[in-house]
PDB file of N, H, CA, C and O in Angstrom:
ATOM      1  N   UNK A   1       0.834  -1.183   0.000  1.00  0.00           N
ATOM      2  CA  UNK A   1       0.000   0.000   0.000  1.00  0.00           C
ATOM      3  C   UNK A   1       0.883   1.252   0.000  1.00  0.00           C
ATOM      4  O   UNK A   1       0.958   1.966   1.000  1.00  0.00           O
ATOM      5  N   UNK A   2       1.509   1.495  -1.062  1.00  0.00           N
ATOM      6  H   UNK A   2       1.448   0.915  -1.874  1.00  0.00           H
ATOM      7  CA  UNK A   2       2.393   2.653  -1.161  1.00  0.00           C
ATOM      8  C   UNK A   2       1.614   3.939  -1.391  1.00  0.00           C
ATOM      9  O   UNK A   2       2.195   5.023  -1.345  1.00  0.00           O
ATOM     10  N   UNK A   3       0.316   3.843  -1.636  1.00  0.00           N
ATOM     11  H   UNK A   3      -0.157   2.963  -1.673  1.00  0.00           H
ATOM     12  CA  UNK A   3      -0.478   5.036  -1.939  1.00  0.00           C
ATOM     13  C   UNK A   3      -0.986   5.763  -0.697  1.00  0.00           C
ATOM     14  O   UNK A   3      -1.630   6.803  -0.832  1.00  0.00           O
ATOM     15  N   UNK A   4      -0.722   5.261   0.494  1.00  0.00           N
ATOM     16  H   UNK A   4      -0.199   4.416   0.604  1.00  0.00           H
ATOM     17  CA  UNK A   4      -1.160   5.916   1.728  1.00  0.00           C
ATOM     18  C   UNK A   4      -2.582   5.578   2.122  1.00  0.00           C
ATOM     19  O   UNK A   4      -3.166   6.278   2.950  1.00  0.00           O
ATOM     20  N   UNK A   5      -3.155   4.538   1.562  1.00  0.00           N
ATOM     21  H   UNK A   5      -2.681   3.970   0.889  1.00  0.00           H
ATOM     22  CA  UNK A   5      -4.514   4.136   1.905  1.00  0.00           C
ATOM     23  C   UNK A   5      -4.662   3.747   3.363  1.00  0.00           C
ATOM     24  O   UNK A   5      -5.739   3.882   3.944  1.00  0.00           O
ATOM     25  N   UNK A   6      -3.591   3.269   3.946  1.00  0.00           N
ATOM     26  H   UNK A   6      -2.716   3.160   3.474  1.00  0.00           H
ATOM     27  CA  UNK A   6      -3.632   2.889   5.357  1.00  0.00           C
ATOM     28  C   UNK A   6      -3.859   4.107   6.249  1.00  0.00           C
ATOM     29  O   UNK A   6      -4.431   3.983   7.331  1.00  0.00           O
ATOM     30  N   UNK A   7      -3.416   5.280   5.804  1.00  0.00           N
ATOM     31  H   UNK A   7      -2.951   5.381   4.925  1.00  0.00           H
ATOM     32  CA  UNK A   7      -3.627   6.502   6.592  1.00  0.00           C
ATOM     33  C   UNK A   7      -5.121   6.811   6.678  1.00  0.00           C
ATOM     34  O   UNK A   7      -5.623   7.164   7.744  1.00  0.00           O
ATOM     35  N   UNK A   8      -5.821   6.679   5.570  1.00  0.00           N
ATOM     36  H   UNK A   8      -5.412   6.392   4.704  1.00  0.00           H
ATOM     37  CA  UNK A   8      -7.261   6.925   5.553  1.00  0.00           C
ATOM     38  C   UNK A   8      -7.986   5.902   6.428  1.00  0.00           C
ATOM     39  O   UNK A   8      -8.930   6.250   7.138  1.00  0.00           O
ATOM     40  N   UNK A   9      -7.555   4.665   6.380  1.00  0.00           N
ATOM     41  H   UNK A   9      -6.788   4.382   5.804  1.00  0.00           H
ATOM     42  CA  UNK A   9      -8.169   3.622   7.193  1.00  0.00           C
ATOM     43  C   UNK A   9      -7.934   3.841   8.676  1.00  0.00           C
ATOM     44  O   UNK A   9      -8.844   3.682   9.489  1.00  0.00           O
ATOM     45  N   UNK A  10      -6.705   4.207   9.023  1.00  0.00           N
ATOM     46  H   UNK A  10      -5.966   4.336   8.362  1.00  0.00           H
ATOM     47  CA  UNK A  10      -6.357   4.457  10.429  1.00  0.00           C
ATOM     48  C   UNK A  10      -7.135   5.661  10.956  1.00  0.00           C
ATOM     49  O   UNK A  10      -7.624   5.640  12.086  1.00  0.00           O
ATOM     50  N   UNK A  11      -7.249   6.704  10.146  1.00  0.00           N
ATOM     51  H   UNK A  11      -6.852   6.721   9.228  1.00  0.00           H
ATOM     52  CA  UNK A  11      -8.000   7.900  10.535  1.00  0.00           C
ATOM     53  C   UNK A  11      -9.476   7.604  10.710  1.00  0.00           C
ATOM     54  O   UNK A  11     -10.108   8.086  11.650  1.00  0.00           O
ATOM     55  N   UNK A  12     -10.023   6.810   9.801  1.00  0.00           N
ATOM     56  H   UNK A  12      -9.509   6.419   9.037  1.00  0.00           H
ATOM     57  CA  UNK A  12     -11.432   6.426   9.899  1.00  0.00           C
ATOM     58  C   UNK A  12     -11.676   5.598  11.155  1.00  0.00           C
ATOM     59  O   UNK A  12     -12.676   5.793  11.846  1.00  0.00           O
ATOM     60  N   UNK A  13     -10.772   4.683  11.448  1.00  0.00           N
ATOM     61  H   UNK A  13      -9.960   4.525  10.886  1.00  0.00           H
ATOM     62  CA  UNK A  13     -10.897   3.866  12.651  1.00  0.00           C
ATOM     63  C   UNK A  13     -10.866   4.738  13.905  1.00  0.00           C
ATOM     64  O   UNK A  13     -11.601   4.479  14.857  1.00  0.00           O
ATOM     65  N   UNK A  14     -10.027   5.761  13.912  1.00  0.00           N
ATOM     66  H   UNK A  14      -9.430   5.971  13.138  1.00  0.00           H
ATOM     67  CA  UNK A  14      -9.956   6.633  15.092  1.00  0.00           C
ATOM     68  C   UNK A  14     -11.266   7.398  15.291  1.00  0.00           C
ATOM     69  O   UNK A  14     -11.678   7.625  16.429  1.00  0.00           O
ATOM     70  N   UNK A  15     -11.919   7.795  14.210  1.00  0.00           N
ATOM     71  H   UNK A  15     -11.584   7.610  13.286  1.00  0.00           H
ATOM     72  CA  UNK A  15     -13.215   8.478  14.321  1.00  0.00           C
ATOM     73  C   UNK A  15     -14.311   7.528  14.804  1.00  0.00           C
ATOM     74  O   UNK A  15     -15.169   7.911  15.599  1.00  0.00           O
ATOM     75  N   UNK A  16     -14.274   6.306  14.323  1.00  0.00           N
ATOM     76  H   UNK A  16     -13.577   5.995  13.677  1.00  0.00           H
ATOM     77  CA  UNK A  16     -15.237   5.297  14.780  1.00  0.00           C
ATOM     78  C   UNK A  16     -15.042   5.031  16.271  1.00  0.00           C
ATOM     79  O   UNK A  16     -16.013   4.910  17.018  1.00  0.00           O
ATOM     80  N   UNK A  17     -13.788   4.940  16.698  1.00  0.00           N
ATOM     81  H   UNK A  17     -12.999   5.037  16.091  1.00  0.00           H
ATOM     82  CA  UNK A  17     -13.496   4.713  18.115  1.00  0.00           C
ATOM     83  C   UNK A  17     -13.986   5.867  18.974  1.00  0.00           C
ATOM     84  O   UNK A  17     -14.475   5.648  20.082  1.00  0.00           O
ATOM     85  N   UNK A  18     -13.862   7.090  18.479  1.00  0.00           N
ATOM     86  H   UNK A  18     -13.465   7.268  17.579  1.00  0.00           H
ATOM     87  CA  UNK A  18     -14.359   8.250  19.227  1.00  0.00           C
ATOM     88  C   UNK A  18     -15.869   8.143  19.413  1.00  0.00           C
ATOM     89  O   UNK A  18     -16.385   8.437  20.492  1.00  0.00           O
ATOM     90  N   UNK A  19     -16.567   7.730  18.384  1.00  0.00           N
ATOM     91  H   UNK A  19     -16.148   7.491  17.508  1.00  0.00           H
ATOM     92  CA  UNK A  19     -18.018   7.538  18.490  1.00  0.00           C
ATOM     93  C   UNK A  19     -18.381   6.425  19.456  1.00  0.00           C
ATOM     94  O   UNK A  19     -19.324   6.564  20.236  1.00  0.00           O
ATOM     95  N   UNK A  20     -17.646   5.325  19.413  1.00  0.00           N
ATOM     96  H   UNK A  20     -16.880   5.213  18.780  1.00  0.00           H
ATOM     97  CA  UNK A  20     -17.891   4.226  20.356  1.00  0.00           C
ATOM     98  C   UNK A  20     -17.660   4.683  21.795  1.00  0.00           C
ATOM     99  O   UNK A  20     -18.428   4.341  22.695  1.00  0.00           O
ATOM    100  N   UNK A  21     -16.602   5.453  22.000  1.00  0.00           N
ATOM    101  H   UNK A  21     -15.979   5.730  21.268  1.00  0.00           H
ATOM    102  CA  UNK A  21     -16.290   5.939  23.342  1.00  0.00           C
ATOM    103  C   UNK A  21     -17.399   6.853  23.859  1.00  0.00           C
ATOM    104  O   UNK A  21     -17.800   6.745  25.018  1.00  0.00           O
ATOM    105  N   UNK A  22     -17.889   7.736  23.022  1.00  0.00           N
ATOM    106  H   UNK A  22     -17.563   7.823  22.081  1.00  0.00           H
ATOM    107  CA  UNK A  22     -18.960   8.632  23.439  1.00  0.00           C
ATOM    108  C   UNK A  22     -20.230   7.858  23.767  1.00  0.00           C
ATOM    109  O   UNK A  22     -20.975   8.241  24.670  1.00  0.00           O
ATOM    110  N   UNK A  23     -20.480   6.784  23.048  1.00  0.00           N
ATOM    111  H   UNK A  23     -19.875   6.473  22.315  1.00  0.00           H
ATOM    112  CA  UNK A  23     -21.655   5.951  23.325  1.00  0.00           C
ATOM    113  C   UNK A  23     -21.549   5.279  24.692  1.00  0.00           C
ATOM    114  O   UNK A  23     -22.558   4.896  25.283  1.00  0.00           O
ATOM    115  N   UNK A  24     -20.315   5.139  25.191  1.00  0.00           N
ATOM    116  H   UNK A  24     -19.495   5.450  24.711  1.00  0.00           H
ATOM    117  CA  UNK A  24     -20.093   4.545  26.511  1.00  0.00           C
ATOM    118  C   UNK A  24     -19.783   5.611  27.558  1.00  0.00           C
ATOM    119  O   UNK A  24     -19.185   5.316  28.593  1.00  0.00           O
ATOM    120  N   UNK A  25     -20.193   6.858  27.284  1.00  0.00           N
ATOM    121  H   UNK A  25     -20.679   7.097  26.444  1.00  0.00           H
ATOM    122  CA  UNK A  25     -20.020   7.993  28.199  1.00  0.00           C
ATOM    123  C   UNK A  25     -18.559   8.251  28.543  1.00  0.00           C
ATOM    124  O   UNK A  25     -18.239   8.613  29.675  1.00  0.00           O
ATOM    125  N   UNK A  26     -17.687   8.068  27.581  1.00  0.00           N
ATOM    126  H   UNK A  26     -17.947   7.774  26.661  1.00  0.00           H
ATOM    127  CA  UNK A  26     -16.268   8.354  27.746  1.00  0.00           C
ATOM    128  C   UNK A  26     -15.893   9.513  26.829  1.00  0.00           C
ATOM    129  O   UNK A  26     -16.658   9.866  25.932  1.00  0.00           O
ATOM    130  N   UNK A  27     -14.736  10.098  27.044  1.00  0.00           N
ATOM    131  H   UNK A  27     -14.114   9.812  27.773  1.00  0.00           H
ATOM    132  CA  UNK A  27     -14.290  11.246  26.266  1.00  0.00           C
ATOM    133  C   UNK A  27     -13.967  10.836  24.831  1.00  0.00           C
ATOM    134  O   UNK A  27     -13.035  10.069  24.591  1.00  0.00           O
ATOM    135  N   UNK A  28     -14.740  11.351  23.888  1.00  0.00           N
ATOM    136  H   UNK A  28     -15.498  11.974  24.083  1.00  0.00           H
ATOM    137  CA  UNK A  28     -14.488  11.046  22.484  1.00  0.00           C
ATOM    138  C   UNK A  28     -13.149  11.574  22.013  1.00  0.00           C
ATOM    139  O   UNK A  28     -12.447  10.911  21.249  1.00  0.00           O
ATOM    140  N   UNK A  29     -12.789  12.783  22.472  1.00  0.00           N
ATOM    141  H   UNK A  29     -13.359  13.322  23.092  1.00  0.00           H
ATOM    142  CA  UNK A  29     -11.520  13.381  22.052  1.00  0.00           C
ATOM    143  C   UNK A  29     -10.323  12.570  22.552  1.00  0.00           C
ATOM    144  O   UNK A  29      -9.389  12.302  21.796  1.00  0.00           O
ATOM    145  N   UNK A  30     -10.355  12.181  23.828  1.00  0.00           N
ATOM    146  H   UNK A  30     -11.114  12.399  24.443  1.00  0.00           H
ATOM    147  CA  UNK A  30      -9.224  11.414  24.363  1.00  0.00           C
ATOM    148  C   UNK A  30      -9.090  10.053  23.682  1.00  0.00           C
ATOM    149  O   UNK A  30      -7.980   9.588  23.423  1.00  0.00           O
ATOM    150  N   UNK A  31     -10.219   9.423  23.396  1.00  0.00           N
ATOM    151  H   UNK A  31     -11.121   9.801  23.606  1.00  0.00           H
ATOM    152  CA  UNK A  31     -10.155   8.126  22.724  1.00  0.00           C
ATOM    153  C   UNK A  31      -9.775   8.279  21.262  1.00  0.00           C
ATOM    154  O   UNK A  31      -9.139   7.390  20.695  1.00  0.00           O
ATOM    155  N   UNK A  32     -10.152   9.384  20.643  1.00  0.00           N
ATOM    156  H   UNK A  32     -10.669  10.106  21.103  1.00  0.00           H
ATOM    157  CA  UNK A  32      -9.720   9.640  19.270  1.00  0.00           C
ATOM    158  C   UNK A  32      -8.198   9.769  19.234  1.00  0.00           C
ATOM    159  O   UNK A  32      -7.529   9.188  18.380  1.00  0.00           O
ATOM    160  N   UNK A  33      -7.669  10.545  20.182  1.00  0.00           N
ATOM    161  H   UNK A  33      -8.213  11.017  20.875  1.00  0.00           H
ATOM    162  CA  UNK A  33      -6.229  10.741  20.257  1.00  0.00           C
ATOM    163  C   UNK A  33      -5.512   9.425  20.553  1.00  0.00           C
ATOM    164  O   UNK A  33      -4.493   9.114  19.937  1.00  0.00           O
ATOM    165  N   UNK A  34      -6.048   8.662  21.491  1.00  0.00           N
ATOM    166  H   UNK A  34      -6.877   8.915  21.991  1.00  0.00           H
ATOM    167  CA  UNK A  34      -5.472   7.354  21.828  1.00  0.00           C
ATOM    168  C   UNK A  34      -5.499   6.429  20.620  1.00  0.00           C
ATOM    169  O   UNK A  34      -4.550   5.681  20.383  1.00  0.00           O
ATOM    170  N   UNK A  35      -6.578   6.478  19.864  1.00  0.00           N
ATOM    171  H   UNK A  35      -7.349   7.085  20.056  1.00  0.00           H
ATOM    172  CA  UNK A  35      -6.733   5.612  18.701  1.00  0.00           C
ATOM    173  C   UNK A  35      -5.729   5.927  17.600  1.00  0.00           C
ATOM    174  O   UNK A  35      -5.352   5.045  16.828  1.00  0.00           O
ATOM    175  N   UNK A  36      -5.298   7.181  17.528  1.00  0.00           N
ATOM    176  H   UNK A  36      -5.605   7.897  18.155  1.00  0.00           H
ATOM    177  CA  UNK A  36      -4.286   7.526  16.528  1.00  0.00           C
ATOM    178  C   UNK A  36      -2.988   6.770  16.788  1.00  0.00           C
ATOM    179  O   UNK A  36      -2.241   6.472  15.856  1.00  0.00           O
ATOM    180  N   UNK A  37      -2.722   6.463  18.052  1.00  0.00           N
ATOM    181  H   UNK A  37      -3.329   6.706  18.809  1.00  0.00           H
ATOM    182  CA  UNK A  37      -1.486   5.761  18.398  1.00  0.00           C
ATOM    183  C   UNK A  37      -1.672   4.253  18.523  1.00  0.00           C
ATOM    184  O   UNK A  37      -0.785   3.487  18.146  1.00  0.00           O
ATOM    185  N   UNK A  38      -2.813   3.821  19.048  1.00  0.00           N
ATOM    186  H   UNK A  38      -3.533   4.444  19.354  1.00  0.00           H
ATOM    187  CA  UNK A  38      -3.017   2.398  19.314  1.00  0.00           C
ATOM    188  C   UNK A  38      -3.848   1.673  18.255  1.00  0.00           C
ATOM    189  O   UNK A  38      -3.773   0.449  18.145  1.00  0.00           O
ATOM    190  N   UNK A  39      -4.631   2.408  17.482  1.00  0.00           N
ATOM    191  H   UNK A  39      -4.692   3.402  17.571  1.00  0.00           H
ATOM    192  CA  UNK A  39      -5.424   1.824  16.397  1.00  0.00           C
ATOM    193  C   UNK A  39      -6.369   0.737  16.865  1.00  0.00           C
ATOM    194  O   UNK A  39      -7.194   0.971  17.748  1.00  0.00           O
ATOM    195  N   UNK A  40      -6.260  -0.455  16.283  1.00  0.00           N
ATOM    196  H   UNK A  40      -5.590  -0.645  15.566  1.00  0.00           H
ATOM    197  CA  UNK A  40      -7.189  -1.548  16.609  1.00  0.00           C
ATOM    198  C   UNK A  40      -7.150  -1.968  18.078  1.00  0.00           C
ATOM    199  O   UNK A  40      -8.151  -2.459  18.600  1.00  0.00           O
ATOM    200  N   UNK A  41      -6.028  -1.788  18.747  1.00  0.00           N
ATOM    201  H   UNK A  41      -5.214  -1.390  18.324  1.00  0.00           H
ATOM    202  CA  UNK A  41      -5.955  -2.115  20.160  1.00  0.00           C
ATOM    203  C   UNK A  41      -6.883  -1.205  20.969  1.00  0.00           C
ATOM    204  O   UNK A  41      -7.504  -1.652  21.933  1.00  0.00           O
ATOM    205  N   UNK A  42      -6.978   0.060  20.581  1.00  0.00           N
ATOM    206  H   UNK A  42      -6.473   0.424  19.798  1.00  0.00           H
ATOM    207  CA  UNK A  42      -7.894   0.991  21.245  1.00  0.00           C
ATOM    208  C   UNK A  42      -9.341   0.546  21.035  1.00  0.00           C
ATOM    209  O   UNK A  42     -10.164   0.662  21.942  1.00  0.00           O
ATOM    210  N   UNK A  43      -9.649   0.042  19.850  1.00  0.00           N
ATOM    211  H   UNK A  43      -8.980  -0.052  19.112  1.00  0.00           H
ATOM    212  CA  UNK A  43     -10.999  -0.457  19.569  1.00  0.00           C
ATOM    213  C   UNK A  43     -11.334  -1.600  20.525  1.00  0.00           C
ATOM    214  O   UNK A  43     -12.425  -1.642  21.093  1.00  0.00           O
ATOM    215  N   UNK A  44     -10.410  -2.507  20.696  1.00  0.00           N
ATOM    216  H   UNK A  44      -9.524  -2.473  20.234  1.00  0.00           H
ATOM    217  CA  UNK A  44     -10.617  -3.627  21.611  1.00  0.00           C
ATOM    218  C   UNK A  44     -10.853  -3.122  23.029  1.00  0.00           C
ATOM    219  O   UNK A  44     -11.753  -3.608  23.715  1.00  0.00           O
ATOM    220  N   UNK A  45     -10.064  -2.160  23.475  1.00  0.00           N
ATOM    221  H   UNK A  45      -9.334  -1.765  22.918  1.00  0.00           H
ATOM    222  CA  UNK A  45     -10.228  -1.617  24.823  1.00  0.00           C
ATOM    223  C   UNK A  45     -11.590  -0.965  25.002  1.00  0.00           C
ATOM    224  O   UNK A  45     -12.238  -1.162  26.030  1.00  0.00           O
ATOM    225  N   UNK A  46     -12.027  -0.201  24.030  1.00  0.00           N
ATOM    226  H   UNK A  46     -11.500  -0.041  23.195  1.00  0.00           H
ATOM    227  CA  UNK A  46     -13.327   0.464  24.128  1.00  0.00           C
ATOM    228  C   UNK A  46     -14.455  -0.559  24.223  1.00  0.00           C
ATOM    229  O   UNK A  46     -15.388  -0.397  25.010  1.00  0.00           O
ATOM    230  N   UNK A  47     -14.361  -1.599  23.424  1.00  0.00           N
ATOM    231  H   UNK A  47     -13.603  -1.730  22.785  1.00  0.00           H
ATOM    232  CA  UNK A  47     -15.417  -2.613  23.406  1.00  0.00           C
ATOM    233  C   UNK A  47     -15.452  -3.387  24.726  1.00  0.00           C
ATOM    234  O   UNK A  47     -16.530  -3.727  25.213  1.00  0.00           O
ATOM    235  N   UNK A  48     -14.291  -3.664  25.304  1.00  0.00           N
ATOM    236  H   UNK A  48     -13.415  -3.388  24.909  1.00  0.00           H
ATOM    237  CA  UNK A  48     -14.216  -4.473  26.517  1.00  0.00           C
ATOM    238  C   UNK A  48     -14.582  -3.669  27.768  1.00  0.00           C
ATOM    239  O   UNK A  48     -15.176  -4.216  28.698  1.00  0.00           O
ATOM    240  N   UNK A  49     -14.236  -2.387  27.801  1.00  0.00           N
ATOM    241  H   UNK A  49     -13.753  -1.943  27.046  1.00  0.00           H
ATOM    242  CA  UNK A  49     -14.514  -1.567  28.985  1.00  0.00           C
ATOM    243  C   UNK A  49     -16.021  -1.360  29.155  1.00  0.00           C
ATOM    244  O   UNK A  49     -16.748  -1.204  28.174  1.00  0.00           O
ATOM    245  N   UNK A  50     -16.479  -1.359  30.410  1.00  0.00           N
ATOM    246  H   UNK A  50     -15.888  -1.486  31.206  1.00  0.00           H
ATOM    247  CA  UNK A  50     -17.922  -1.164  30.646  1.00  0.00           C
ATOM    248  C   UNK A  50     -18.337   0.286  30.409  1.00  0.00           C
ATOM    249  O   UNK A  50     -17.511   1.199  30.420  1.00  0.00           O
ATOM    250  N   UNK A  51     -19.632   0.471  30.195  1.00  0.00           N
ATOM    251  H   UNK A  51     -20.303  -0.271  30.186  1.00  0.00           H
ATOM    252  CA  UNK A  51     -20.184   1.812  30.016  1.00  0.00           C
ATOM    253  C   UNK A  51     -20.165   2.544  31.356  1.00  0.00           C
ATOM    254  O   UNK A  51     -20.520   1.975  32.388  1.00  0.00           O
ATOM    255  N   UNK A  52     -19.750   3.803  31.331  1.00  0.00           N
ATOM    256  H   UNK A  52     -19.462   4.266  30.493  1.00  0.00           H
ATOM    257  CA  UNK A  52     -19.727   4.616  32.542  1.00  0.00           C
ATOM    258  C   UNK A  52     -21.119   5.155  32.843  1.00  0.00           C
ATOM    259  O   UNK A  52     -21.909   5.397  31.931  1.00  0.00           O
ATOM    260  N   UNK A  53     -21.411   5.339  34.117  1.00  0.00           N
ATOM    261  H   UNK A  53     -20.769   5.142  34.858  1.00  0.00           H
ATOM    262  CA  UNK A  53     -22.682   5.949  34.516  1.00  0.00           C
ATOM    263  C   UNK A  53     -22.669   7.408  34.121  1.00  0.00           C
ATOM    264  O   UNK A  53     -21.624   8.057  34.158  1.00  0.00           O
ATOM    265  N   UNK A  54     -23.823   7.929  33.742  1.00  0.00           N
ATOM    266  H   UNK A  54     -24.673   7.402  33.712  1.00  0.00           H
ATOM    267  CA  UNK A  54     -23.921   9.341  33.367  1.00  0.00           C
ATOM    268  C   UNK A  54     -23.862  10.195  34.622  1.00  0.00           C
ATOM    269  O   UNK A  54     -24.444   9.855  35.652  1.00  0.00           O
ATOM    270  N   UNK A  55     -23.155  11.302  34.519  1.00  0.00           N
ATOM    271  H   UNK A  55     -22.682  11.578  33.682  1.00  0.00           H
ATOM    272  CA  UNK A  55     -23.059  12.255  35.623  1.00  0.00           C
ATOM    273  C   UNK A  55     -24.098  13.335  35.403  1.00  0.00           C
ATOM    274  O   UNK A  55     -24.073  14.027  34.385  1.00  0.00           O
ATOM    275  N   UNK A  56     -25.020  13.485  36.359  1.00  0.00           N
ATOM    276  H   UNK A  56     -25.040  12.923  37.186  1.00  0.00           H
ATOM    277  CA  UNK A  56     -26.064  14.496  36.269  1.00  0.00           C
ATOM    278  C   UNK A  56     -25.651  15.680  37.144  1.00  0.00           C
ATOM    279  O   UNK A  56     -25.428  15.535  38.345  1.00  0.00           O
ATOM    280  N   UNK A  57     -25.557  16.836  36.525  1.00  0.00           N
ATOM    281  H   UNK A  57     -25.738  16.954  35.549  1.00  0.00           H
ATOM    282  CA  UNK A  57     -25.129  18.024  37.282  1.00  0.00           C
ATOM    283  C   UNK A  57     -26.283  18.934  37.532  1.00  0.00           C
ATOM    284  O   UNK A  57     -26.118  19.984  38.153  1.00  0.00           O
TER     285      UNK A  57
END
């Protein structure tokens, strides 16, 4: 893949992970950033971690 297609895939995965994290009441931005470095491993962590309780202020 000399054309850089993996960059688009990695970026797309990081956005998907941010959405998954937000669905579990976690910081989408922090998980997006983490996903840029960990990629599929971050996806596994998000899926395995339990959903956080919502904080009502």
